[in-house]
C-alpha positions in Angstrom: 25.0 -5.4 37.0 27.8 -4.3 39.3 27.5 -1.1 41.2 30.3 1.3 40.6 31.7 3.4 43.5 31.6 7.0 42.4 33.4 8.4 45.4 36.3 10.8 44.9 39.7 9.8 46.2 40.6 11.3 49.6 42.6 14.6 49.3 46.3 14.4 49.4 48.6 17.0 50.9 50.7 18.8 48.3 54.3 17.7 47.8 56.9 19.3 50.0 59.3 21.7 48.6 63.0 21.3 49.0 63.1 23.9 51.8 60.2 22.2 53.6 62.0 18.9 53.3 65.1 20.4 54.8 63.0 21.9 57.7 61.3 18.6 58.3 64.6 16.8 58.3 66.1 19.3 60.8 63.0 18.9 63.0 63.3 15.1 63.0 67.0 15.4 63.8 66.2 17.7 66.8 63.5 15.3 68.0 65.9 12.4 67.7 68.5 14.3 69.8 65.9 15.2 72.4 64.8 11.6 72.7 68.4 10.4 73.1 69.1 13.0 75.8 65.9 12.0 77.6 66.9 8.3 77.5 70.4 9.1 78.8 68.9 11.2 81.6 66.5 8.4 82.5 69.3 5.8 82.6 71.5 8.0 84.8 68.5 8.6 87.2 67.8 4.8 87.4 71.5 4.0 88.1 71.6 6.8 90.8 68.5 5.4 92.4 69.9 1.9 92.4 73.1 3.1 94.0 71.1 5.1 96.6 69.0 2.0 97.5 72.2 -0.1 97.8 73.8 2.4 100.1 70.7 2.8 102.3 70.3 -1.0 102.5 74.0 -1.5 103.5 73.6 1.3 106.1 70.5 -0.3 107.6 72.2 -3.7 107.8 75.1 -2.1 109.6 78.6 -1.9 108.3 80.0 -3.8 111.3 78.0 -6.9 110.3 78.9 -6.6 106.6 82.6 -5.9 107.0 83.8 -7.8 110.0 87.4 -7.3 111.2 89.9 -8.9 108.9 87.2 -9.5 106.2 89.8 -9.4 103.4 91.5 -12.6 104.8 88.5 -14.7 104.2 88.8 -14.7 100.4 
């Protein structure tokens, strides 16, 4: 004989009403906008950091060594 599992199915949340669906959609839209803003801010910060590192490294090397007199004629 096979044993039969007599456990009840797990409870399910009730179906969302139309208003709740609209609220959830609006919440997801706001969350998506916040994520995009955060990603944009992170990208701007990384670009700013890279430019700052470039400027500091150029200054440490010395502008006189990098841009010798008449450097544009060597192209």
